[in-house]
C-alpha positions as CSV (number, residue, x, y, z in Angstrom):
1,X,-47.6,114.7,97.0
2,X,-44.5,116.4,95.4
3,X,-42.3,113.8,97.1
4,X,-44.4,111.0,95.6
5,X,-44.2,112.6,92.1
6,X,-40.4,112.9,92.6
7,X,-40.1,109.3,93.5
8,X,-42.2,108.1,90.7
9,X,-40.0,110.3,88.3
10,X,-36.9,108.5,89.6
11,X,-38.5,105.2,89.1
12,X,-39.4,106.0,85.5
13,X,-35.9,107.4,84.9
14,X,-34.4,104.1,86.2
15,X,-36.8,102.0,84.1
16,X,-35.8,104.1,80.9
17,X,-32.1,103.4,81.5
18,X,-32.9,99.6,82.0
19,X,-34.8,99.7,78.6
20,X,-32.0,101.5,76.9
21,X,-29.5,98.9,78.4
22,X,-31.7,96.0,77.2
23,X,-32.2,97.3,73.8
24,X,-28.5,98.1,73.3
25,X,-27.6,94.5,74.5
26,X,-30.1,93.0,72.0
27,X,-28.6,95.1,69.2
28,X,-25.1,94.2,70.1
29,X,-26.1,90.5,70.4
30,X,-27.5,90.7,67.0
31,X,-24.6,92.2,65.5
32,X,-22.3,89.7,67.1
33,X,-24.4,86.9,65.9
34,X,-24.5,88.2,62.2
35,X,-20.9,89.5,62.3
36,X,-19.8,93.1,62.7
37,X,-17.4,93.0,59.7
38,X,-20.1,92.1,57.0
39,X,-22.4,94.6,58.5
40,X,-19.8,97.4,58.7
41,X,-18.8,96.8,55.0
42,X,-22.3,97.1,54.0
43,X,-22.8,100.3,55.8
44,X,-19.6,101.8,54.4
45,X,-20.8,100.9,50.9
46,X,-24.0,102.7,51.5
47,X,-22.6,105.6,53.5
48,X,-22.7,108.1,50.5
49,X,-26.4,107.8,50.2
50,X,-27.2,108.9,53.9
51,X,-27.5,112.6,53.0
52,X,-29.9,111.6,50.3
53,X,-31.9,109.5,52.7
54,X,-32.0,112.4,55.1
55,X,-33.4,114.6,52.3
56,X,-36.2,112.1,51.7
57,X,-37.0,112.0,55.4
58,X,-37.2,115.8,55.4
59,X,-40.0,115.4,52.8
60,X,-41.7,112.9,55.1
61,X,-41.5,115.5,57.9
62,X,-43.0,118.1,55.8
63,X,-45.9,115.8,54.8
64,X,-46.4,114.8,58.5
65,X,-46.4,118.5,59.5
66,X,-49.2,119.2,56.9
67,X,-51.1,116.3,58.2
68,X,-50.7,117.4,61.8
69,X,-51.9,120.9,61.0
70,X,-55.0,119.5,59.1
71,X,-55.7,117.3,62.2
72,X,-55.7,120.4,64.4
73,X,-58.0,122.3,62.1
74,X,-55.6,124.3,60.2
75,X,-55.2,127.1,62.7
76,X,-52.1,128.1,64.8
77,X,-48.9,129.2,63.3
78,X,-47.7,129.1,59.7
79,X,-46.5,126.0,57.9
80,X,-42.8,126.7,58.5
81,X,-43.4,126.7,62.3
82,X,-45.5,123.6,62.1
83,X,-42.6,121.9,60.1
84,X,-40.1,123.0,62.7
85,X,-42.2,121.7,65.6
86,X,-42.8,118.4,63.8
87,X,-39.1,118.1,63.3
88,X,-38.5,118.8,66.9
89,X,-41.2,116.4,68.0
90,X,-39.7,113.5,66.0
91,X,-36.1,114.3,67.2
92,X,-37.2,114.0,70.7
93,X,-39.1,110.7,70.2
94,X,-36.3,109.2,68.1
95,X,-33.2,110.1,70.2
96,X,-34.3,110.6,73.8
97,X,-35.7,107.9,76.3
98,X,-39.3,109.2,76.3
99,X,-41.2,106.2,75.0
100,X,-42.5,108.2,71.9
101,X,-44.5,110.5,74.2
102,X,-42.0,113.2,75.3
103,X,-41.8,114.7,71.7
104,X,-45.6,114.8,71.4
105,X,-45.9,116.6,74.8
106,X,-43.2,119.1,73.7
107,X,-45.0,119.6,70.4
108,X,-48.1,120.6,72.0
109,X,-46.2,123.0,74.3
110,X,-44.6,124.6,71.4
111,X,-47.8,125.1,69.6
112,X,-49.2,126.6,72.7
113,X,-46.3,129.1,72.7
114,X,-47.3,130.2,69.3
115,X,-50.8,131.1,70.1
116,X,-52.8,127.8,69.8
117,X,-54.8,127.0,72.9
118,X,-53.4,124.0,74.9
119,X,-56.8,122.2,74.7
120,X,-57.1,122.6,70.9
121,X,-53.4,121.6,70.4
122,X,-53.8,118.5,72.6
123,X,-57.0,117.4,70.8
124,X,-55.5,117.9,67.4
125,X,-52.3,116.2,68.3
126,X,-54.2,113.2,69.7
127,X,-56.2,112.9,66.6
128,X,-52.9,113.2,64.5
129,X,-51.3,110.4,66.4
130,X,-54.4,108.3,65.9
131,X,-54.4,108.9,62.2
132,X,-50.7,108.3,61.9
133,X,-51.4,104.9,63.5
134,X,-54.1,104.1,61.2
135,X,-52.1,105.1,58.2
136,X,-49.4,102.8,59.4
137,X,-51.7,99.9,59.7
138,X,-52.7,100.4,56.1
139,X,-49.0,100.7,55.1
140,X,-48.2,97.5,56.8
141,X,-51.3,95.8,55.2
142,X,-49.8,96.9,51.8
143,X,-46.4,95.6,52.8
144,X,-47.8,92.1,53.7
145,X,-49.6,92.1,50.3
146,X,-46.5,93.0,48.5
147,X,-44.6,90.2,50.4
148,X,-47.1,87.7,49.3
149,X,-46.4,88.5,45.7
150,X,-42.6,88.1,46.0
151,X,-42.1,85.4,48.7
152,X,-42.5,81.7,48.0
153,X,-42.6,80.9,51.6
154,X,-46.1,81.0,53.0
155,X,-45.4,80.0,56.6
156,X,-45.2,83.6,57.7
157,X,-48.7,84.3,56.8
158,X,-50.6,83.1,59.9
159,X,-48.2,85.0,62.2
160,X,-48.4,88.2,60.3
161,X,-52.2,87.9,60.1
162,X,-52.0,87.8,64.0
163,X,-49.7,90.9,64.0
164,X,-52.2,92.8,61.8
165,X,-55.0,91.7,64.1
166,X,-53.2,93.1,67.1
167,X,-52.5,96.4,65.2
168,X,-56.1,96.7,64.3
169,X,-57.3,95.9,67.8
170,X,-54.7,98.5,69.2
171,X,-56.0,101.2,66.7
172,X,-59.6,100.5,67.4
173,X,-59.2,100.3,71.0
174,X,-57.5,103.7,71.1
175,X,-60.2,105.3,69.2
176,X,-62.9,103.6,71.4
177,X,-61.1,104.8,74.5
178,X,-61.2,108.4,73.2
179,X,-64.9,108.2,72.6
180,X,-65.5,106.6,75.9
181,X,-64.0,109.4,77.8
182,X,-60.2,108.9,78.0
183,X,-59.9,112.7,77.5
184,X,-62.2,113.3,80.4
185,X,-59.9,111.3,82.5
186,X,-57.0,113.4,81.4
187,X,-58.9,116.6,82.2
188,X,-59.6,115.2,85.7
189,X,-56.0,114.2,86.2
190,X,-54.8,117.6,85.2
191,X,-57.0,119.3,87.6
192,X,-55.8,117.1,90.4
193,X,-52.1,117.5,89.4
194,X,-52.6,121.4,89.5
195,X,-52.9,121.1,93.3
196,X,-49.2,120.3,93.7
197,X,-47.8,121.8,90.4
198,X,-48.2,125.6,90.8
199,X,-47.5,126.2,87.1
200,X,-50.3,124.0,86.0
201,X,-53.7,125.6,85.7
202,X,-56.6,123.4,86.9
203,X,-58.5,124.5,83.6
204,X,-55.5,123.9,81.4
205,X,-57.2,121.0,79.5
206,X,-60.8,121.9,80.2
207,X,-63.1,120.8,77.3
208,X,-60.5,118.4,75.9
209,X,-63.0,115.6,75.2
210,X,-65.5,117.9,73.5
211,X,-62.6,119.5,71.4
212,X,-61.4,116.0,70.2
213,X,-65.0,114.9,69.4
214,X,-65.3,118.1,67.2
215,X,-62.1,117.3,65.4
216,X,-63.2,113.7,64.8
217,X,-66.3,115.0,63.0
218,X,-64.2,116.8,60.3
219,X,-64.2,114.0,57.8
220,X,-62.4,116.0,55.2
221,X,-59.5,116.7,57.5
222,X,-59.5,113.1,58.6
223,X,-59.2,111.9,55.1
224,X,-56.6,114.5,54.1
225,X,-54.3,113.9,57.2
226,X,-54.5,110.0,56.8
227,X,-53.6,110.3,53.1
228,X,-50.6,112.6,53.9
229,X,-49.3,110.2,56.5
230,X,-49.7,107.2,54.2
231,X,-47.8,109.1,51.5
232,X,-45.1,109.9,54.1
233,X,-44.7,106.2,55.0
234,X,-44.5,105.2,51.2
235,X,-41.4,107.7,50.7
236,X,-39.7,105.5,53.3
237,X,-39.8,102.8,50.7
238,X,-37.5,104.9,48.5
239,X,-35.0,105.3,51.3
240,X,-34.9,101.4,51.8
241,X,-34.6,100.8,48.1
242,X,-31.7,103.3,47.8
243,X,-29.8,102.1,50.7
244,X,-30.0,98.5,49.7
245,X,-29.1,99.3,46.1
246,X,-26.0,101.2,47.3
247,X,-25.0,98.1,49.3
248,X,-25.2,96.0,46.1
249,X,-28.5,94.4,46.9
250,X,-30.9,95.9,44.3
251,X,-34.5,94.7,45.0
252,X,-37.9,95.5,43.3
253,X,-40.4,97.9,44.5
254,X,-42.7,95.3,46.1
255,X,-39.7,93.8,48.1
256,X,-38.7,97.3,49.2
257,X,-42.3,97.9,50.4
258,X,-42.4,94.7,52.3
259,X,-39.0,95.3,54.1
260,X,-39.8,99.0,54.9
261,X,-43.3,98.3,56.2
262,X,-42.4,95.3,58.3
263,X,-39.3,97.0,59.7
264,X,-41.2,100.1,60.7
265,X,-44.0,97.9,62.2
266,X,-41.4,96.4,64.4
267,X,-40.0,99.7,65.4
268,X,-43.5,100.9,66.4
269,X,-44.1,97.8,68.4
270,X,-40.9,98.5,70.3
271,X,-41.8,102.0,71.3
272,X,-41.3,101.3,75.0
273,X,-37.5,100.8,74.2
274,X,-35.8,104.1,73.5
275,X,-35.1,104.3,69.8
276,X,-36.5,100.8,69.6
277,X,-32.8,99.6,69.9
278,X,-32.6,96.0,68.9
279,X,-36.3,95.8,68.0
280,X,-35.9,97.7,64.7
281,X,-32.8,95.7,63.8
282,X,-34.5,92.3,64.5
283,X,-37.5,93.5,62.4
284,X,-35.5,94.4,59.3
285,X,-33.5,91.1,59.6
286,X,-36.8,89.1,59.9
287,X,-38.4,90.9,57.0
288,X,-35.2,90.5,54.9
289,X,-35.0,86.8,55.6
290,X,-38.4,86.3,54.1
291,X,-37.1,87.8,50.9
292,X,-33.7,86.2,50.6
293,X,-31.9,89.2,51.9
294,X,-28.7,88.4,53.8
295,X,-28.9,89.2,57.5
296,X,-25.9,91.5,57.3
297,X,-27.5,93.6,54.6
298,X,-30.8,93.8,56.6
299,X,-29.0,94.8,59.7
300,X,-26.9,97.3,57.8
301,X,-30.1,98.8,56.4
302,X,-31.2,99.5,60.0
303,X,-27.8,101.1,60.8
304,X,-28.1,103.3,57.7
305,X,-31.6,104.4,59.0
306,X,-30.1,105.2,62.3
307,X,-27.3,107.2,60.8
308,X,-29.9,109.3,58.9
309,X,-31.8,109.5,62.1
310,X,-28.8,111.1,63.9
311,X,-28.1,113.4,60.8
312,X,-31.6,114.7,61.0
313,X,-32.4,114.3,64.7
314,X,-29.4,116.0,66.3
315,X,-30.0,119.4,64.6
316,X,-33.6,118.9,65.6
317,X,-32.6,118.6,69.3
318,X,-30.5,121.8,68.8
319,X,-33.5,123.5,67.3
320,X,-35.5,122.6,70.3
321,X,-33.1,124.2,72.7
322,X,-32.8,127.3,70.5
323,X,-36.5,127.5,70.4
324,X,-37.0,127.1,74.1
325,X,-34.2,129.6,74.8
326,X,-35.8,132.2,72.6
327,X,-39.1,131.7,74.4
328,X,-37.4,132.0,77.9
329,X,-35.6,135.3,76.9
330,X,-39.0,136.8,75.6
331,X,-40.6,135.9,78.8
332,X,-37.8,137.5,80.8
333,X,-37.9,140.6,78.7
334,X,-41.7,140.8,79.2
335,X,-41.2,140.5,83.1
336,X,-38.5,143.2,83.0
337,X,-40.8,145.4,80.9
338,X,-43.6,145.0,83.5
339,X,-41.2,145.9,86.3
340,X,-40.0,148.9,84.5
């Protein structure tokens, strides 16, 4: 069994590198098609706003942390710790080849280290991911409505209606799977894995399904968390507007909403590609083209967001290593104390 798990891990690692290479190749091809010179010039013009974009994103992270805390029932560590863990969670998902899952798993682990039960943390985090997805659907719907008010081209509407339909099916399907017993399957798999993973308790996720169903019945928490996530998405519109204004392409609020929502929808759709390399860029170029935005400006907007991502994410990865290091040192001190 351990050998099989090792082989599966190696296959997944190779698949991750293939996806990174494919995404990078797509991004390079897009830059080559548009022209590296114009994109680079736009990025340089907007470079001075990147710290301001990072500050806006930190506000988004804070709102997302509060939403996550509400989804988990409001227990566990204080808000500062929740914000730190949310920062780490996003940094891992954004910068490491983990298909948007690794950071979530690490987030659950860090909550458990701070006294929250693994089952409660997993149930609340699952609910948080579900509500964030629902809020993005609403945000994308608003973006398409905004696009309809500022674009004279209507040829995109049937295609985007199909995209919205797929998003709705995916969100509804995820909720339906949860209620149908997806968490019970995870409980069973955890118990099975504990046979060849000594550090994993067979009861680590016992009662996960029941815990998630309890969290889903807290309608006040559901509404508050969804609203907070939606506000966080809307703040991203200010980042888009600011970056394009700095490049010399001032656009209205409705156009900025359309570009941001569709670009982020493309990024989410490409979650299997680490960092959505190439997918995010293509999404912004497509959204910009519907509004008359030059391809170089749309691609540069994506690059500015990636620069902000590095500015926020790299310290987040360092914070993760520092946090894990402190936890390891405490465990070692506890072991030494028991020996003494």
